N, C-alpha and C positions, 0 to 999 in steps of 0.2 A: 565238438565241446575243443577246439585246438586253441582258441582264444584264452580258454582258463590256464594255460601253460605258459602261456606269454603274460598274465598278471604279476609274478615276482620281478621280473624287469620292467614291466608298465608302473607297479606301484612304486619300483624305486626312485622313479623320475619322478612322480608325484608327490611322494613324499618331501625330494629336495625343493621341489619347486613350492613347497607350501612352508618350510621351512622360514623362519623370522631370518630380516637379515644385520638385526642390529643387537638383538634383545636374546642371547643362549638360553638354549630349550625353549622360546615360543615358536608356534606355529599356527597359520591361520585358520580360521572357519572354513571358511568357503574359497574356491580358487580365486576368486577376482571381488566379491561382492561384500568384503565385513565391513561393516559400521565404524570400526575399530581397529587403529594399528598398534605397534610396537611401543609404542608410548607410553597407554594405558597398561597400569598390571591386570592383565585379566589374560583367557585360555585354559583354565585348569582342563574343562572338558577334554579340549583336541587337545593337549600334553599327555592325559592318560589313554588317550586315540591312536596316540602316535607310538606308544609300547605296546599296544595290544595289536595294531596290524605287524610291527616290525615280529612280534613272537609267534602272529600266527602265520608268517609269509618266513621266518626262518630267515630275518635279515640282517640279524647281530651283527653278523659279520663286518657289512656296509657301513653301521650307523655306531661303530663301537663310540665315538664321541658322541653325538648327539644324544646314546641313550644315557649316557651320564650326564650330560646338561638336562634333560627334560627330568630327572631323577631328583637334579638338584630344584630347578623350577619348581617341579611338583609342592615340595617341601616348602617353600615362600609362602604356598596360601594355608600350613596349617596355624591354627590359632592356639591360643594356652590352653583350651578344653580339649585339645585333641583332634578337631574337627577341621575338616579341611572344605573350603569353599572361594568359592571366586567372587569378589567383591562385588567386581562390575554385574554380575550374572541375578547377586542377591540384590543389587539394586535396582535393577529394570526389573525384575519378578515380583516386585515389594508389592505392585498394586494387584496381580493376581492372586497372591501368597494370602493378600487379605483379604480380599474379594473371598476367596475358598473356603477361609478361616471363618468368614461371617455367614457362608452361605452352609457350611457343614457344622458349625458351631465347636470349631476343633482348634484350639489354641495352637497348638504345635503348626499346624496350617498355617495361620495368621502371622505368625514371628516366621517364618521359611524354616522350622527345623525340620521339614521333609525335606527337604531340595538340600541344605546341608548335612542330612545322613547320606541320603543319595550320592553327593558329590565327594563327601569322604569314605564313600566302600567304592567309587569307582575307583577313587587314588591311593589305598590301599591294595585293592586287587591290581591295578596295574604293577606299580611297584613290588606287588609278590611276584611276578613272575620273574624277575629278576635277580631276587633277594628274599627268600621263606622266610629268611630272619627277622622279617619287617612284622612287628606285631601294632594294635590300634589299642589306644586308650578308650576300656569301655564306656562310652557316652551316657551323661547322668541323665538323658531323656528316656535311655530303655530300663525295664524291668531289670533286676539281678535276683530274684527268686520265684520258688515255679509256681505260687500263688498270683504274683505280680506279672508273670509270662501269660497263665492264663488267661486275666483278667485284660493285658492287653491286647491281647489275639482275639477277644470276644467283643471288645469294641472296635477293633475295625470292620469297616463296610464293606460286606462280604458282596453287597449288590453291584458292588462295583470291584470285581475280585482284580483288575488290574493295579489300584491302589493297592488292595488289599494285601494281594499275594507279593508287589514288589516291599512291602514293609515288613511281610512273614519274613521273606529272603534276606532282608538287610539287618534283621533280630537273629536270626541263623549265621549271618557272615560275620558281626560282633562278637557274639558268645564263640564264636570257635576261633575268631582272632584274639582275644583276648586271653587274660592271666586270671578268671573267677575261678578260683579253687572248685568248686562244684559245677564248672562249665556242661560236663558230661553230660549230667542229671536233667539240669536245665535244657539242652540240647532234647533229650530224649522227650521231657515236658511238651515241649513244642511241636516236634513231632506229631506225639502221639495226640495232641490237640484238634489238628487236622481232622481228625476224623468226622468231629464237630459240620465242618462243610463240605464232605465226600457227597459227592451226587452219585448217581447211578451212570450217565455217561464216562464217569473218570476225571471228571473236573471239579475244583473248588469254588462253589461258591453259594449265593443266597439267591432266592426265588428273583425274578426282574432282570438279573443279568441279561446283556445280548451275546449273542454266540462268539462276536469279534474278541468282548473284552473278556470271556471264560477262556478262550487258548491264550491270550495275553498273559492271564490272572495264571494258567497255568503253567506258561513258560516262567514267572517268577519263583511261583511255587518250588520247581523243580529246579531252578539258577540256585534256591536254598538247598533243597536236600543234597543237589550236586557239589557244594561246597562240603559236605561233611563226608560226601564218599556212599550216601545211603537214600539212592531214589528208588523209593518204593511208590508202586502206582498202584491203590487198589483196582482200576477197570483199564489195563493197556489196551485193550481190544476197542472198547470203547471211546480211547482217545483216538487211536488212527482211525475208526469210522470218523469222527468227528473232523479231523484234520483232512481227511482225504477229500470232504463234500467240501469245506470252506474254499470259498470264493473273496478271501479278504487278500489284496495284493494292492494297495494302493501307494506305500509308503514302506519305507527299511522296516520300519519294526514289526508291521503285519507279517511281510514276507520272513521277516525270521524266526518270527515266533512260532509260526505252524511248522514250519524243517526242526527246530527244536526239540519242541514235544513229540511229535512225529517219531526222530531219531530214538531219545528215551523209550517212547512205549513199545518202539521196535526192538530193541534191545530187552527191553520185559517180555515180549512175548518169543524171544528168540529164532527172530526172524523168521517166526512160524505161520504168521498172519498176513494174507493180502499184501505176501512182499513186491509180487511182481508189480500191482497196482504202487506199491509205496515207489520201489524202483522208478517206475513211468512218472509219477507224481516229480519226482525231485529233478530228473531230467528235462521236464515243462520247467520247472522252476527255475533251472538255471539258462533256459532261453529266453526266461522272461526278466534274467537279470541281466542279458545285455541290452535292454532297454535303459535301463539306467546306466549303463558303461560307457565311460568317454575315453576309446582306447588312444586318443591322440593324447591324451592328459593324465592315463593310469589310475584316474578314480572314478568313483558311483557319484549318484547323486542319491540325497534322500528321497525325493520325490520323483517319479519317473518327469526328467526334463526339467527338473529345479533344483537347484538345491535348498535344505534346509535356512528358513528364516530364523527359526527361535529353537532355544535349548532352554528347558525350565523354566518356559515361559516368555524368558528374556528374548527380545527382538537383538537379533546379532550379524543379520547379513540381510544383503538385498531379495535375496531367493533367486538370483539367477541362471539361465539355462547353464550349468556346470556343474562338477564335483565338490563334495565337501567332505571334511573329515569323520563326520556322524554319520553319511550313507555310507563311506566307505567302508570303516571297522566292521559297521552289520553285514554289509554284503558280503564280506569277508568271512566275516565270521561263518556265514552263510555256507559259504564254498565251502567250507572245512567240515560243515555236516554232510553236506552233500557227498563232498570226496569221502568220508568214510561209512555211508551207506551205498556208494559206489566202489568203493572197495580199491578207490588209487589215491588216497592220503599219502603213500608214502614214495609214490609217481611224481606226485605233487610237492613233497616233502613241506607238508603243509601241517599245521598244526590247531587242534582248538583249543581256547584260553576258558578256563573259570573266572568266575568274576562277581 
């Protein structure tokens, strides 16, 4: 595991290489394969990734000015409604949004509202890592009463738990960071509604969902619970069983989601269920992570031997054999989870962020 202790130094080098040359707060998406440069106003996603990477590795002292610049840059993507979104990503993902809107008969899909909510959540959560006083304007597209919340959650397609769980989590996040007077009642209503999609294996979904989608969806549900420090798992042992038998590890999201679910299920059982197997599992994951890591550059690629080319459906890079900001933030988040399970997080001086 020696390579993990070099991450702080090597990732610092990576971030400096990814930093823009002329636009303050701008960072590249992939190491060398981006289709767009600094002349275009884009890069909201990687700006939020930068803040999360710096927080995870506790690099604040090394990037004092860059943090200020990125905070200001993120705020340039806020529109009058209080939503944050990247205009380039919105433009390039429009065909996909329209297709999904027609496919699922969902107007919010068609107009890209789900992408806008996701990017806003990313922006606010990243900014709050360094300034907890930041609050969000409650989106008009989300319900603001108990009946509306129950109706909203019921309409989500839980046969696609990755999608449904993501929007459950987004709802929880915006309720929590809002100034709504009765938000605690609304948060409880949203938490209670989850009983409608609880399954015996510990996950949240409707019939027809694949194992991979169920685990990924559970990760999203738990991130929502974690925002309000109320992680309530109805069958943590079942979650552990599912995660330990999963073989989904083809890209950064799948790799991370299994670890995230496993960590909180392990906590819920007080480390008393299959703990030795969990330790062996996360050690194997750490070895797997090395296949995605470019030591000479200091970053991770989203796919094995390949940078991510798409973000929210928008094609942003050529997907070269190199690291990218998206893969790096997710794998480092995973390292922070592994470090906690192995009890070496203090030695590494690494932190898990909430998003």
